N, C-alpha and C positions, 0 to 999 in steps of 0.2 A: 436479432439473436445476440449480437455482440454486447449490447448494453446489459442484458440479463446475465450473460456470461461474466462480464467484468465485476458486477456487484456480487454475484454468487461466488466468484473466485476469491474476491477480497474477503468475503465472510468465511470462506473455507480457511483462508490464512488466519483469520481471527480465531477460529477454533484450534488451530495448530500452535499459535504463538500468543502467550499470555500478555505480551506487551501491547497487543492491539486491543484497545479498550472499546472502540466503537467503529462501525462501518456504516456510513449513511450516504445517500445520494439519490439523484433522480436522473434518469437517462444516462448520458455518458459522463456526467459530473459526479464523481464518487470521492468522498472524503474518508480517510483512514486516520483515526486518532490513536496516538501512542501514549501509554500510561506506564507508570512505575508499578502500580498496583490497581487491579480492576476494582477492588472493593473501595478504595479511597479515591480512585480516579485521579490521582496526582499526575499531572502532566509529565511527560518524559521528552523534553525538547531535543535532547542529544540523539535520540534514536532516529527521527526523520532526517536530521542533519547528516548523520553518518550514512544513512540509507541512500540519500540523494547522491552523495559522493561515490559510494560503493556501486550503485546501479549505473552511474555514468561511466565508470570504468568498464562496465560490461555492455555498454552500448544503449542503455535505457535512460532517457531524460525524464526526470521526475521533478515535481514542484512542491516545495514545502508550503504550508498554509497555516497561518495563525501561530499559536504558541508551540503546539506539538502534533500537528497534523500533516498529512500528505494529501495532495490533491491529484487525483487521477483524472485527466481530462484529454482523452485521445481525440484525434480528428474524426469528423463525421464519417469518413470513408474507412474507418478501422474495420478489419475483418477478424474472424474468430482466431485465425493463426496468430495475428499480432497481439491480440488480448492474451492468448495462452502463453506466448513468448514473454510478454511483460510480467505476467503473474509468476511464471517460472523464475525469471530473474529476481523479482522481489523476494520470492521464497528462498532462493539460493543466498541472497544477501542477508536476509534475516537469520537463516541457519548459520551462516558464517559468523555473524555478529554474536550469536548466542553461544558459540563454542568457547 
């Protein structure tokens, strides 16, 4: 149940925030790509960099990946509560960054 919740939750964030250009993954490995503009797909490397720092201050460890992506790779024993908590923190950080 958690892997589906993770990718679906990331896709829900994509619908909410225009800076998320793509969400892709398989199983528990999910990539979230950040863009300046969805039409041009111009990478936005500053967003995942800032997001990693902001989330860390709230207790969530995230990994940047590539030029402008974030890698979500929880442990195999992750449960739905932990996935929901991580997605909530990411949502809070993105909302704060957009203000």
